[in-house]
C-alpha positions as CSV (number, residue, x, y, z in Angstrom):
1,M,18.4,-16.3,40.2
2,V,20.0,-12.9,40.8
3,S,23.7,-12.2,40.6
4,Q,25.4,-10.8,43.7
5,H,26.6,-8.0,41.4
6,L,23.1,-6.8,40.5
7,P,22.7,-4.5,43.5
8,Y,25.9,-2.7,42.5
9,T,24.7,-2.3,39.0
10,I,21.3,-1.0,40.1
11,D,23.1,1.4,42.5
12,Q,25.1,2.8,39.5
13,I,22.0,3.3,37.5
14,V,20.4,5.2,40.4
15,K,23.5,7.4,40.9
16,N,23.6,8.3,37.2
17,L,19.9,9.1,37.2
18,A,20.5,11.5,40.1
19,L,23.4,13.1,38.3
20,L,21.3,13.4,35.1
21,E,18.6,15.1,37.1
22,E,21.1,17.6,38.4
23,H,22.2,18.4,34.9
24,F,18.6,19.1,33.8
25,K,18.1,21.4,36.9
26,D,21.4,23.4,36.7
27,Y,22.2,23.5,33.0
28,A,21.0,21.0,30.3
29,C,24.5,20.3,28.9
30,P,24.0,17.9,26.0
31,D,27.4,16.3,26.4
32,C,27.0,15.6,30.1
33,I,23.4,14.4,29.6
34,N,24.5,12.1,26.8
35,K,27.4,10.7,29.0
36,H,25.0,9.8,31.8
37,L,22.4,8.3,29.4
38,I,25.2,6.1,27.9
39,L,26.3,5.0,31.4
40,I,22.7,4.2,32.5
41,E,22.1,2.3,29.3
42,G,25.3,0.3,29.7
43,Y,24.5,-0.6,33.3
44,A,21.0,-1.6,32.4
45,E,22.2,-3.8,29.6
46,E,24.8,-5.4,31.9
47,G,22.1,-5.9,34.6
48,M,19.9,-7.8,32.1
49,T,22.5,-10.6,32.1
50,M,22.6,-10.8,35.9
51,T,19.1,-12.0,36.6
52,N,16.6,-14.6,35.5
53,D,13.9,-12.7,37.3
54,E,11.5,-11.5,34.5
55,K,10.3,-8.5,36.4
56,W,13.9,-7.2,36.9
57,R,14.8,-8.0,33.3
58,L,11.8,-6.1,31.9
59,L,12.6,-3.1,34.0
60,L,16.2,-3.1,32.8
61,V,15.2,-3.5,29.2
62,K,12.8,-0.6,29.5
63,C,15.5,1.5,31.2
64,A,18.0,0.8,28.4
65,D,15.4,1.4,25.7
66,M,14.4,4.7,27.2
67,C,18.0,5.9,27.3
68,R,18.5,4.9,23.7
69,A,15.3,6.8,22.7
70,V,16.3,10.0,24.6
71,R,19.8,9.8,23.1
72,K,18.4,9.5,19.6
73,E,16.0,12.4,20.2
74,L,18.9,14.5,21.5
75,T,21.0,13.7,18.5
76,M,18.2,14.7,16.1
77,T,17.5,18.0,17.9
78,Q,21.0,19.1,18.8
79,G,22.3,19.9,15.3
80,H,26.0,20.3,15.0
81,K,27.9,18.8,18.0
82,D,30.6,21.5,18.0
83,T,28.1,24.3,18.6
84,P,29.6,26.4,21.5
85,R,27.8,26.0,24.8
86,K,28.4,27.8,28.1
87,G,27.3,27.3,31.6
88,C,28.0,23.7,32.5
89,K,29.9,23.4,35.8
90,T,30.8,19.8,35.2
91,C,32.5,19.8,31.8
92,G,33.2,23.5,31.5
93,R,31.2,24.1,28.4
């Protein structure tokens, strides 16, 4: 069984992946990248509860796990969060 809301959730994941890609192309702003990873992770976790289809559930679990792993890696490599950054058109940093 698949919830009628799952297509919306998948659409939100896809949109945030596209925005994440744009940040990597234009300027790899850690704050914006983290924001989109959190959103993708959240939508993936929400989507897991919307289906009994094992294929979809596994895909969404992998998606959330990958976002957590990237966020953890970014946290370990970023150092102090208040380090000044310049160049991001989205958040102004």
